[in-house]
C-alpha positions in Angstrom: 0.3 0.2 -0.2 2.7 2.3 0.9 4.9 1.4 -2.1 1.7 2.1 -4.1 1.5 5.4 -2.8 4.9 6.0 -3.5 5.0 5.0 -7.0 1.4 6.9 -7.9 3.1 10.2 -6.1 6.2 10.1 -8.1 4.5 9.3 -11.3 2.1 12.2 -11.1 4.7 14.5 -9.9 6.9 13.7 -12.7 4.1 14.3 -15.0 2.6 17.2 -13.6 6.2 18.7 -13.0 5.0 21.5 -10.3 8.2 23.1 -9.8 8.9 24.3 -13.1 5.7 23.9 -15.7 2.6 24.6 -13.6 3.2 28.5 -13.3 4.1 28.8 -16.8 1.1 26.8 -18.1 -1.4 28.5 -15.7 0.2 31.8 -16.9 1.2 32.9 -13.5 4.5 34.4 -14.2 3.5 37.8 -15.1 1.1 38.4 -12.0 2.7 40.3 -9.2 0.3 40.1 -6.4 0.6 37.0 -4.2 -3.2 37.0 -3.6 -4.0 37.1 -7.4 -1.5 34.1 -8.0 -2.9 31.9 -4.9 -6.6 32.6 -6.5 -5.8 31.8 -9.9 -3.5 28.8 -8.5 -6.1 27.2 -6.6 -9.0 27.6 -9.1 -6.7 25.8 -11.7 -5.6 23.0 -9.1 -9.1 22.5 -8.2 -10.3 22.1 -12.2 -7.3 19.6 -12.4 -8.5 17.7 -9.3 -12.0 17.4 -10.6 -10.8 16.5 -14.3 -8.7 13.5 -12.5 -11.2 12.6 -10.1 -13.5 11.9 -12.9 -11.4 10.1 -14.9 -10.3 7.9 -11.9 -13.9 7.2 -11.1 -15.0 6.6 -14.6 -12.0 5.2 -16.2 -13.3 1.3 -16.6 -16.5 2.6 -18.2 -14.7 5.0 -20.7 -12.5 2.4 -21.7 -15.4 -0.2 -22.3 -17.2 2.7 -24.1 -14.5 3.0 -26.7 -13.3 -0.5 -26.8 -9.9 0.2 -25.6 -7.8 -2.5 -23.9 -6.1 -1.4 -20.7 -2.9 -2.9 -22.3 -3.0 -0.9 -25.4 -4.0 2.2 -23.4 -0.9 1.6 -20.6 1.3 1.3 -23.9 -0.1 4.7 -25.5 0.0 6.4 -22.2 3.5 5.2 -21.7 4.7 6.4 -25.3 3.1 9.9 -24.6 5.1 10.3 -21.5 8.3 9.1 -23.0 8.1 12.1 -25.5 7.4 14.4 -22.3 10.4 12.8 -20.3 12.6 13.0 -23.6 11.9 16.8 -24.0 12.7 17.5 -20.2 16.0 15.4 -20.4 16.9 17.5 -23.1 15.8 20.8 -21.4 13.6 21.8 -24.4 10.4 22.8 -22.7 10.6 26.7 -24.0 8.4 27.1 -27.1 6.5 29.9 -28.7 3.1 30.5 -27.6 1.2 27.9 -29.9 3.9 25.0 -29.2 3.9 25.8 -25.5 -0.1 25.1 -25.4 0.6 21.9 -27.4 3.2 20.6 -24.7 0.9 21.2 -21.9 -2.1 19.3 -23.5 0.1 16.5 -23.9 1.5 16.8 -20.2 -2.1 17.1 -19.1 -3.3 14.1 -21.2 -0.1 12.2 -19.7 -1.3 12.8 -16.1 -4.7 11.8 -17.0 -3.5 8.9 -18.8 -1.0 7.7 -15.8 -3.8 8.5 -13.2 -6.1 5.8 -15.1 -3.5 3.5 -15.7 -2.4 3.4 -12.0 -5.5 1.8 -10.9 -6.6 -0.1 -14.0 -4.4 -3.1 -13.8 -4.6 -3.7 -10.1 -6.7 -6.8 -9.2 -8.7 -5.3 -6.3 -8.9 -1.7 -8.0 -11.2 0.0 -5.9 -8.8 -0.4 -2.9 -6.2 1.4 -4.9 -8.6 4.4 -6.2 -8.4 6.3 -2.7 -4.7 5.8 -2.5 -4.4 7.1 -5.9 -6.8 9.8 -5.2 -4.5 10.9 -2.3 -1.5 10.8 -4.3 -2.7 13.1 -6.8 -4.5 15.7 -4.0 -0.7 15.5 -2.4 0.7 16.4 -5.6 -1.7 19.4 -6.3 -1.3 20.8 -2.9 2.4 20.6 -3.2 2.3 22.4 -6.4 0.9 25.3 -4.6 4.2 25.7 -2.7 6.2 26.6 -5.9 3.5 29.3 -7.0 3.6 30.9 -3.6 7.5 31.2 -3.6 8.0 31.3 -7.5 10.1 34.7 -7.5 12.2 34.0 -4.6 12.7 30.2 -5.6 13.8 31.5 -9.1 16.0 34.1 -7.7 17.6 31.7 -5.5 18.4 28.7 -7.8 18.6 30.5 -10.8 18.5 29.1 -14.5 20.8 26.4 -13.8 19.1 24.9 -10.7 15.7 24.9 -12.5 17.5 23.1 -15.3 18.9 20.5 -13.0 15.3 20.0 -11.4 13.8 20.0 -15.1 16.5 17.3 -16.1 16.1 14.9 -13.0 12.3 15.2 -13.6 12.8 14.1 -17.2 14.7 11.0 -15.8 12.0 9.9 -13.6 9.3 10.6 -16.1 11.3 8.6 -18.8 12.0 5.4 -16.5 8.1 5.7 -15.5 7.2 5.8 -19.2 9.4 3.1 -20.3 7.8 0.8 -17.2 4.4 1.7 -18.5 5.1 0.6 -22.4 7.1 -2.8 -20.9 4.3 -3.6 -18.6 1.8 -2.8 -21.6 3.5 -5.3 -23.8 4.1 -7.8 -21.2 0.4 -7.9 -20.7 -0.5 -8.3 -24.4 2.1 -10.8 -25.5 0.8 -13.8 -23.4 -2.8 -13.0 -24.7 -1.4 -13.3 -28.5 0.2 -16.7 -27.4 -3.0 -18.1 -26.1 -4.9 -16.9 -29.4 -2.3 -18.5 -31.6 -2.6 -21.9 -29.8 
C-alpha cells in the first residue's frame, strides 16, 4: 500500500512537474500580487482535481465505451510520457506560444492517462482508487508551494538550478514511461500466445 502510494505520487509528480511547468502553464509568471497568484492557482488546481477525479472514477466505463484494452491504453500513455520525458531531459520545454499550449495539453493527457493506468491494472481496483486520489491530491497541494515562492525560488536557484530539476524530473518520467510500455507489452504478449494456440 505504501509502495503503491509512493509509485503513484512520483508518477503524477513527474508528469505534472509542478516546480517548473505549472506556473508557466497557468500563465501566473506575469502576476505580481501574491493574492491574485494564489487565487488563480487554487482555481486551476481545483479544475485539475475535478478532471483527474472524474477520470479515476469513470476509467473502466470509458475504456469499455471506446473498446480500448487497458494494455493498449497503458502502452499509449507510456509513449506519450516518453516524449515528454525526453523533452525534459533535453531541456526543451521553452516554445513559442502555440507550441507551449500543445506541450501543456500533452502533459495534461499524460497525467490523465497515468492516473487511469495506475489503478486499471490492479486486481482489487477500488482498493487502489483512494490511494491514487490521495497521491494526486498531495501533488496538487504540493504544487501550490512553488507558485507561492516562485519569484524567491527563481532568484535563489537561477536558471541552472531549474534546469537541473527539470532534467532530474525528465529522468524519472522517462523511467516511468518505459515501465508503462514494457508492462503493457508484457500483458499483451501472453494473450497473443493464447490466441495462437
